[in-house]
N, C-alpha and C positions, 0 to 999 in steps of 0.2 A: 568318737567312733572311728574305727580303723577302715579306711577306704583304699588300702594298699593292694587289694585283690586284683584290681584291673584298672587300667587307664581307659578313658572314654573311647579312644580310637581302637582299642583292642577288644572292647566289649561287644559280644554278639547277643542280640535280643533272642529270647527263648520263646517258643510257641506256648509254653505253659503259663507264662507270666499273667496274661489277662484272667486266666482261671484262678490263679492264686489271689489276685486283687479282688475278684468278685467274691471268692469264698471268705475272705477276711471280713466282708460286711455281714456274714451270716454266723460267725463264730468268734469266740474269745481266744481259742487256741487253734492255731494252724500248724500242721506238722509237715515239714518238707524234708524228705529223706532221699538217699541215693548213694551210690558208690563214691568213694573218695575221688576227688579231682573232676567230677562231672560239672562243677560250676555252681553249686548251691550258694556258697557265700558270695561269689561274684554277683549272682543275680540279686541277692538280698541287699547288697550295698550299692547297687546301681539303679534299682527300680523303685519308684514311688509306689506306695507310701513307706515301704520297708527301709529305704535309705535314711529315713528320719527317726527310726527306732534306735534305742540304746542297744549296741551290739556287744554281746559277751560271748566268749568262746572258752569252752572247758579244755581246749588244747593249751591254754595259758595256765601254768601251774598255780599261780596265786588265785586266779578265779576259781579253779577247781577246788582248792583248799577252802575258799570261802563258801563255795557251794556245799561242801561237806560239813562245815562247822556252823555257818549262819546263813542258810540259803535265802531267807527272805530279805536280808540286807542287800542282796544283789539287785532287788527291785526298788530300793529306797530312792524316792525322788523321781521315779519314772513310771509311766503306766503303759508304755508301748516298748516291748522288750523282745529282742532276738537272742536266743541261747543256742549257740552252735556246738556241735558234737555232744549233744545232751546225753547220749548213751553212756558217756563216761561216768556219770553220776545219776543212776536211776532214781535214787531217793529224792533228788531235786524236784522230781515230778509231783511229789506229794505237796511240796510248798507251792508249786504253780497251781495245783488243783485247789488248795485251800484259799489262795489269794483270789482266784477267779470266783470260787463259790461265795466268798464274802462280799464281792462287789463285781458281779458279772458284766455290768454295763460300762465299767470304767476301764478295765484292763484288756489289752490285746497282747498275746504271746505268739511268737513264731518260734517253734522248736525245730532245729535242724540237726541232722545226724547222718552218719555213714553206716548205720546199722538199721535193719528193719525193726522198728519199735513194736510193730504188731506181733512179731515173733518173740519178743522179750516179755515174758509173762508179767513181771513186776511193773513194767512201763505201761503195757496195754491195759492192765487193770486200773491203774491210776487215771488214765485218760478216757476210760470207757464212757461213751455217750457225750463227751465234752469236746472232741476235736474232729477236725476235717483233715484227711490225709492226702498227700500228693507225693509222687515219686518223680524226681528229676533224673532223666536218663542221660547217657552220653549224647552228644549233639546229633541232630539229623542233618542230612545233606542240605535240606532247605534252610535250616538255621545257619549253616555255614555260608550259604549263598544269600542269606538275609532276604528270603522271600516268604510270603504267607504260607500256612499249611495247605497242601493240595486238597482239593475237594473230592477227589476220586471216590474214596470209600463212602463218604456221606451221600454223594450223588447217586452212586449205584444202589446203595441201600434204599434210596427213595425213588428208584426207577428211572433215573436220569443217566443215559449212556453217553460216553464220549463219542464224538463223531469218528467214524471209521475213515482210515486213510493214512498217508505218510505222517510220521511224527517229525515235525519240522526242526526241532532243536537237535543239535548233535549230542550223542550219548557220551557222558564222561567216561574216561578210562576206568574200568572197574578194578583191575588188580592193585593199583596204588591206593585206592580208597579202602580196600579190604585189608591191605597190609599195614597201612598207617593206623587205621581205626578212627574213632570219632570223639576222643577226649579233647577238650578245648586246648590243653597245653601242647598238643601235637600239631596244631594248625600252623604254627610259625616254623616248624621243622620241615625241611624240603627234600630229604633223601632217606632211603631205607635204613642206612646205618644209624642215623639219628633217631629214627622211629624205634629201632630195635633197642638202642641204649636207653631210651625213655621207658619202654615197656619193661626192660630188665630192672631198672631202678624202681618202677612202680610195683612190680611183683615182690621185690626184696623188701620194700617199705611195708607192703601189706603183710608179708609173712612175719616180719620182725616187730611190727608195731600193732597193727589192728587186731591180728589174731590173738596176740597175747593179752589184749584187753578183753576180748570176748570169751576166750576159753583156753584151757591148758592143752597144748599140742604135744603129743608124746614124742614125735619125731618130725622135724621140719623137712627132712629128706623124704619121708613117707608121704607127707602132705603134698610136697612139690610133685612127687611122682603121680599122686592121685589127680592133681590139677592137670598134668599133661595127658593122662589117660582120659579124663573127662573132656578135654579140649578136642581130642581126636574123635569123640563121640558127639560133639555139638551138632544138633539137627537130627540125632538118632534117638530111638527109643531107649530109655535108661534101664539097663539090666544091672541092678545093684550087686547081685551075687557074682556076676561075671566081672564087674569092675573090682570088687574086693579081691577076687581070685587073681586077676591080672596085676593088681597092685600089691599083692602079698600082704593083705590086711584082713583082719577079722571083719565080718559084716557089721557089727555094731560100730567099729571104728570108722569104716567107710561111710556109714550112715551119718555119724556125728560130723565127719569132715565135710560131707555134702551140705549138711544143715548149716555149718559155719559159712560156707561159700554163699549159700542162699541168704543168710542173715545179713551178710555184708554186701549184697546186691551184685556180686560178680557172676553169679550163676542162678539159673531158675529152672524149675520144672514146669513144662507146659502140660496141662491136664488133657486127657482124652475127652472127646465129645461123644457121649454114650447115651443120648436121649432116646434112641430107637431100640426098644427091647427085642424087636423081631430079628435084629441082625447080630451076628457073632463078631463082636468088636474087641480090639485090644484095649486093655484098661490100665496099662502102665503109662507113666508120664514120659514125655520127650525131654531130652536134655538140651539146654541152650545156655550160652554165655551172653553177657551183657554187651560185649563189643567185639566185632569181627577181628579187629587188630589184636586183641588179647588172645583170641583163639589161634590166629596165625602164629603169634609169638610162642605160645605154649606148645603148639604143634611142631615147632622147629622150622617154620618157613620165614626166612628173613629177606628173600629176594623175590622180585616180581615173577621172574621166569620159573623159579621153583614152585611158587604158589600156583601159577596157571597150569602147571603140569601135575599138580598134586591130586591124588585120589579124593582128597577132602575139599577140593576147590568148590564144588557145588554146595557142600554143607556150609562152608564159610559164607558163600553168597546167601544161602538161606538164613544164616544167622544175621546177616546185614538187613535182610528184609524183615525178619522177626523183630529186630530192634526198632525199625520204623513203625511197624504195626503196634508195638507196645506203646510208643509215644502217642500214636493216633487214638488208641483206645481211651486215653485220659482226656482227650480233647472233645469227646462226645459227652453229652449230658442226657441221662446219667452215663457214667463210664461204661464202655463196652467191655466184653470179656473175650478172651482169646483161648482157643483150643486147637487140637489137631484131631484127625479122624483116620482110623485104620481098621480095616476088616481083617479077621484072622486068615482069610484067603489071600491077603497081600495088597488089595487095593487101598490107596491112601490119599488123603487130602492134607497138604502141608499145614494149612491153617484154616480154622473156622472162626469167624468173627461173629459174635452174638450181641445184638443190641435190642433189648426188649424181646419182642416176638420175632424180630427179623434176624435171619441167618445168612451169612455170606461166606461161601467156601472160596478159598484162595489157593491156587497152585503156583509153584515157583519153579521155573526151568531156565537153564543157561542158554537154551536154543535161540538162535538169531532168526530162524524162520519157522515159527510155530505153525503146526498143521492140525487138521481135524482130530487125528489120533492122539495128540497131546492133551486133548480135553476129555478123554474117555472117563477118567475118574470123576471129573466135575459132573459129567452127564449122569453117572451112576449115583452120585450124591444127590443131585437135583431130583432124580426119580424117587429116592427114598425119603426125602424131606420136602414136603409140599410148601412149607413156609419159607423155603429158600428159593427166591424168585430170580436169582442171578448168580453167576459164577465168574471169577476173574482168574486169568492166567497171566502171571507176571513173567516177562521174558527179557532177553537181551537183544530183541529185535528193534527195528526202526519203523515199525508199522503198528497202527491200531487196527485190529482185525477181528471181525466177527467169526466165531467158530461154532455158532449155533444161535438159535433165537434168544437164548438166555445166557450165553457165554461170550466173553470178549477177551482177547489177548491184548495186553498193553505193555509198552516199554517200562522198565522199572523206574525211571526218573519221575513218572507220573504219580508214583506212590511216595517217593522219598523227597521230592522237592527239587526242581530243576532251576538253574540260574535263568533269570528272565532274559529273553532275547532283546538285544539292543539294536 
């Protein structure tokens, strides 16, 4: 087995690991997907029991050829197997399915890939009803600091409020976090120029390698322009017609390019929360990227001062919070769902987290001194949804503050994971 992905001193434990370990007890096929470079292979070769599996990657040409010509021979002599970058040979999934169906109690497969297998029809049909799916995202701030997941969301959903008063820990500087991003490979780089070079290479590799495996791109220049236009819209409602017009693309081409970005986990559409039929609500999705550093790079912000003065600064901060909420939804059992809410008259809630019958509206603001008026949309939401018993305002302030009987403002590190005080 190749363990060259990480040395022990560089390995960061991930919040998702215990959930993967538990799920493996309940299934013969575990699927772990996520964008390239988020750390999927590193996790699997460092964490038990996965580190004892036979590790195969279809990035290796010989292994890929064997998967095409004689797939079952890959499993010969082993019953615990990891297959990395499995999307490169979808037909291999049929061999996995047949092997598990013939002896379900013997085999354990972990299928890893940098494409959303649920969006690939041939793959999803092969694994229907046989697999448990997880997505590994870029790192959270808490994982970087190697602290446990914060309990804020879970506690508030269950009626447990944090104590009001000063937030004792210092807030990390936000601009360098947003500019650098949260990919593991960035953590040993210590300046903006190095981060920019890394993102430049990442985007180039993505365009030249991954996209050509997934689909034919008519023009890489057109696709790159669409990525830039989408980055400037991260955190905004997605208007596909406007995007196609600004990118000088046909609507079908823009739609196909967006789907490719979504399939490769770089971009996602946040659906609207529309359960109240008595309200006139926006029903278009909201646009988000997977990493704030990628948004900053594609938007043309390479220095901290430029980023802080940018019109999009608040949107990139919202992307940072969205990323952490995405991770947290997978840590709840069952997984929570994430939405946004906007009325046609303009009132909006940035995020609505739904877990079973419980609903938690979450607003995000750059303000350092949140006031009563900052919570007006949260109050409106709580008035219209009686099963939402609490609201959160995520701020850049240094205080945990009550803004109503059911609304609390909290500093953003309470959601993302703060380094433990020493």
